[in-house]
KOLSE-257468 format. One record per residue: residue number from 1; x, y, z of N, C-alpha, C, O in turn. Coordinates in nm, 3 decimals, padded with zeros to 5 digits. Layout:
<rs>
R   num       nc1       nc2       nc3      cac1      cac2      cac3       cc1       cc2       cc3       oc1       oc2       oc3
R   NUM         X         Y         Z         X         Y         Z         X         Y         Z         X         Y         Z
...
</rs>
This chain:
<rs>
R   num       nc1       nc2       nc3      cac1      cac2      cac3       cc1       cc2       cc3       oc1       oc2       oc3
R     1    00.076   -00.099    00.000   -00.017   -00.005    00.009    00.104    00.165   -00.004    00.185    00.191    00.084
R     2    00.086    00.242   -00.115    00.132    00.344   -00.100    00.026    00.461    00.013   -00.093    00.462    00.046
R     3    00.134    00.542    00.041    00.045    00.637    00.131    00.105    00.771    00.069    00.226    00.788    00.053
R     4    00.001    00.871    00.033    00.086    01.005    00.014    00.008    01.094    00.135   -00.106    01.076    00.179
R     5    00.107    01.194    00.174    00.062    01.306    00.282    00.050    01.422    00.249    00.129    01.465    00.165
R     6   -00.051    01.508    00.304   -00.042    01.663    00.301    00.074    01.719    00.439    00.079    01.684    00.557
R     7    00.163    01.826    00.354    00.243    01.925    00.441    00.202    02.051    00.380    00.125    02.083    00.290
R     8    00.303    02.129    00.482    00.313    02.250    00.433    00.427    02.288    00.419    00.513    02.237    00.491
R     9    00.460    02.381    00.330    00.616    02.367    00.252    00.612    02.504    00.352    00.527    02.588    00.380
R    10    00.764    02.475    00.392    00.809    02.612    00.494    00.914    02.691    00.459    00.937    02.802    00.506
R    11    00.997    02.616    00.351    01.135    02.663    00.267    01.173    02.633    00.169    01.224    02.521    00.179
R    12    01.179    02.672    00.065    01.235    02.650   -00.066    01.379    02.696   -00.096    01.430    02.807   -00.081
R    13    01.442    02.563   -00.149    01.583    02.628   -00.232    01.603    02.539   -00.341    01.515    02.469   -00.391
R    14    01.744    02.545   -00.380    01.819    02.452   -00.485    01.914    02.369   -00.449    02.012    02.396   -00.380
R    15    01.888    02.279   -00.490    01.996    02.146   -00.423    02.061    02.067   -00.526    02.037    01.946   -00.530
R    16    02.147    02.122   -00.615    02.203    02.012   -00.709    02.090    02.000   -00.828    02.069    01.896   -00.891
R    17    02.024    02.122   -00.845    01.981    02.160   -00.957    01.829    02.104   -00.925    01.743    02.131   -01.009
R    18    01.810    02.066   -00.866    01.656    02.041   -00.816    01.581    02.119   -00.706    01.620    02.128   -00.590
R    19    01.468    02.174   -00.756    01.400    02.238   -00.627    01.343    02.164   -00.532    01.250    02.087   -00.555
R    20    01.391    02.180   -00.424    01.349    02.134   -00.295    01.291    02.208   -00.196    01.316    02.327   -00.173
R    21    01.224    02.147   -00.143    01.122    02.255    00.000    01.159    02.147    00.151    01.175    02.025    00.148
R    22    01.165    02.223    00.254    01.149    02.164    00.388    00.965    02.163    00.423    00.883    02.253    00.441
R    23    00.962    02.064    00.420    00.814    02.028    00.413    00.775    02.011    00.586    00.865    01.960    00.652
R    24    00.670    02.044    00.649    00.587    02.049    00.769    00.495    01.960    00.736    00.418    01.963    00.640
R    25    00.512    01.851    00.851    00.380    01.726    00.852    00.306    01.752    00.979    00.252    01.651    01.025
R    26    00.290    01.860    01.045    00.257    01.843    01.191    00.335    01.858    01.323    00.312    01.822    01.438
R    27    00.450    01.935    01.258    00.563    01.951    01.324    00.686    01.855    01.320    00.787    01.869    01.388
R    28    00.657    01.743    01.216    00.808    01.660    01.162    00.796    01.743    01.027    00.699    01.774    00.958
R    29    00.976    01.774    01.012    00.975    01.837    00.895    01.070    01.736    00.798    01.156    01.659    00.842
R    30    01.049    01.748    00.712    01.113    01.629    00.611    01.133    01.748    00.487    01.058    01.843    00.463
R    31    01.265    01.706    00.414    01.252    01.750    00.253    01.215    01.668    00.157    01.229    01.547    00.174
R    32    01.170    01.709    00.060    01.065    01.704   -00.041    01.125    01.780   -00.197    01.166    01.896   -00.202
R    33    01.119    01.690   -00.312    01.125    01.726   -00.430    01.054    01.829   -00.491    00.959    01.765   -00.538
R    34    01.035    01.952   -00.524    00.941    02.008   -00.596    00.923    02.001   -00.762    00.843    02.068   -00.827
R    35    00.973    01.950   -00.790    00.976    01.936   -00.960    00.907    01.889   -01.042    00.920    01.890   -01.165
R    36    00.803    01.829   -00.956    00.687    01.806   -01.020    00.560    01.906   -01.036    00.468    01.906   -01.118
R    37    00.588    01.986   -00.934    00.501    02.116   -00.879    00.577    02.267   -00.855    00.584    02.341   -00.757
R    38    00.636    02.277   -01.012    00.718    02.421   -01.005    00.644    02.507   -00.958    00.708    02.602   -00.913
R    39    00.505    02.518   -00.944    00.473    02.656   -00.954    00.444    02.630   -00.764    00.368    02.711   -00.711
R    40    00.485    02.557   -00.705    00.485    02.581   -00.561    00.536    02.683   -00.495    00.647    02.721   -00.534
R    41    00.477    02.753   -00.384    00.547    02.846   -00.322    00.548    02.839   -00.200    00.453    02.767   -00.175
R    42    00.613    02.880   -00.068    00.640    02.890    00.066    00.499    02.923    00.117    00.456    03.034    00.088
R    43    00.426    02.843    00.186    00.301    02.851    00.255    00.204    02.754    00.190    00.097    02.719    00.240
R    44    00.248    02.720    00.089    00.132    02.600    00.014    00.120    02.477    00.061    00.220    02.429    00.114
R    45    00.027    02.416    00.055    00.031    02.267    00.125    00.004    02.168   -00.026   -00.089    02.167   -00.108
R    46    00.121    02.097   -00.018    00.140    01.976   -00.090    00.128    01.837   -00.045    00.139    01.807    00.074
R    47    00.104    01.741   -00.150    00.093    01.628   -00.132    00.236    01.551   -00.164    00.315    01.564   -00.258
R    48    00.237    01.488   -00.078    00.423    01.405   -00.083    00.426    01.288   -00.066    00.398    01.241    00.044
R    49    00.458    01.220   -00.158    00.498    01.095   -00.203    00.616    01.032   -00.208    00.694    01.092   -00.282
R    50    00.664    00.930   -00.158    00.827    00.892   -00.173    00.910    01.028   -00.163    01.003    01.021   -00.244
R    51    00.912    01.103   -00.121    00.975    01.244   -00.109    00.955    01.333   -00.230    01.018    01.436   -00.256
R    52    00.855    01.276   -00.304    00.829    01.399   -00.398    00.698    01.479   -00.379    00.596    01.412   -00.363
R    53    00.689    01.594   -00.379    00.546    01.687   -00.404    00.501    01.629   -00.522    00.565    01.622   -00.627
R    54    00.369    01.580   -00.497    00.300    01.527   -00.667    00.187    01.599   -00.689    00.116    01.574   -00.786
R    55    00.155    01.707   -00.590    00.052    01.784   -00.628    00.010    01.922   -00.527    00.063    01.910   -00.417
R    56   -00.060    02.030   -00.537   -00.086    02.095   -00.443   -00.246    02.108   -00.417   -00.340    02.093   -00.495
R    57   -00.244    02.140   -00.292   -00.408    02.146   -00.240   -00.426    02.285   -00.142   -00.351    02.375   -00.103
R    58   -00.553    02.253   -00.126   -00.577    02.416   -00.049   -00.556    02.337    00.105   -00.547    02.217    00.132
R    59   -00.554    02.478    00.202   -00.524    02.427    00.311   -00.633    02.348    00.393   -00.598    02.254    00.465
R    60   -00.775    02.390    00.382   -00.881    02.290    00.398   -00.883    02.154    00.382   -00.912    02.067    00.464
R    61   -00.833    02.143    00.220   -00.817    01.978    00.195   -00.724    01.929    00.280   -00.753    01.829    00.347
R    62   -00.594    01.993    00.291   -00.513    01.956    00.362   -00.513    01.910    00.531   -00.461    01.809    00.577
R    63   -00.583    02.009    00.604   -00.656    01.966    00.701   -00.716    01.859    00.710   -00.680    01.781    00.797
R    64   -00.844    01.819    00.608   -00.929    01.710    00.657   -00.844    01.571    00.576   -00.871    01.457    00.613
R    65   -00.771    01.588    00.498   -00.687    01.465    00.495   -00.591    01.417    00.604   -00.546    01.303    00.617
R    66   -00.567    01.528    00.684   -00.455    01.511    00.801   -00.572    01.427    00.930   -00.555    01.328    01.001
R    67   -00.656    01.495    00.919   -00.754    01.445    01.043   -00.834    01.320    00.972   -00.912    01.270    01.053
R    68   -00.836    01.269    00.873   -00.870    01.129    00.836   -00.793    01.042    00.863   -00.824    00.933    00.910
R    69   -00.663    01.087    00.830   -00.555    01.008    00.846   -00.562    00.973    01.037   -00.606    00.867    01.079
R    70   -00.516    01.071    01.119   -00.537    01.048    01.272   -00.620    00.942    01.279   -00.598    00.837    01.340
R    71   -00.750    00.981    01.190   -00.886    00.860    01.256   -00.843    00.688    01.238   -00.853    00.601    01.325
R    72   -00.798    00.676    01.112   -00.727    00.565    01.058   -00.648    00.534    01.181   -00.682    00.437    01.249
R    73   -00.568    00.591    01.209   -00.433    00.579    01.283   -00.529    00.538    01.410   -00.538    00.415    01.423
R    74   -00.598    00.610    01.499   -00.652    00.569    01.615   -00.726    00.484    01.593   -00.727    00.420    01.698
R    75   -00.805    00.428    01.514   -00.903    00.320    01.499   -00.816    00.185    01.474   -00.873    00.080    01.501
R    76   -00.677    00.180    01.424   -00.587    00.078    01.420   -00.540    00.057    01.538   -00.503   -00.055    01.574
R    77   -00.537    00.157    01.610   -00.477    00.122    01.761   -00.589    00.071    01.863   -00.555    00.001    01.959
R    78   -00.711    00.102    01.845   -00.843    00.047    01.928   -00.873   -00.098    01.872   -00.958   -00.170    01.923
R    79   -00.798   -00.133    01.764   -00.841   -00.261    01.732   -00.730   -00.339    01.762   -00.760   -00.458    01.758
R    80   -00.640   -00.323    01.785   -00.532   -00.394    01.839   -00.434   -00.466    01.727   -00.459   -00.453    01.607
R    81   -00.325   -00.541    01.772   -00.205   -00.568    01.697   -00.307   -00.707    01.659   -00.286   -00.706    01.537
R    82   -00.357   -00.769    01.670   -00.419   -00.930    01.603   -00.517   -00.853    01.513   -00.585   -00.942    01.462
R    83   -00.547   -00.767    01.479   -00.702   -00.726    01.390   -00.630   -00.781    01.286   -00.659   -00.895    01.250
R    84   -00.519   -00.707    01.217   -00.511   -00.750    01.091   -00.479   -00.914    01.064   -00.462   -00.944    00.946
R    85   -00.469   -01.017    01.157   -00.435   -01.121    01.147   -00.538   -01.227    01.081   -00.512   -01.328    01.017
R    86   -00.638   -01.182    01.110   -00.751   -01.263    01.033   -00.775   -01.287    00.906   -00.873   -01.355    00.874
</rs>
């Protein structure tokens, strides 16, 4: 299963010819390549998949997606470790 996660672009720089960003995922910061979304600006929200920004989205959509991911995580914790082994 693949997962793409929304994050907020905090900083943009160039690194060896690639447009790179520091992205905030709710207090966890990672670097991502912005070459697939060259229109991205600091403050934009983007969807990150395996270190690449693959699309931009609104802040409302980003917050809704993050809330759904949080609910999924909480649901899995409630089910316990044996839930996926049935």
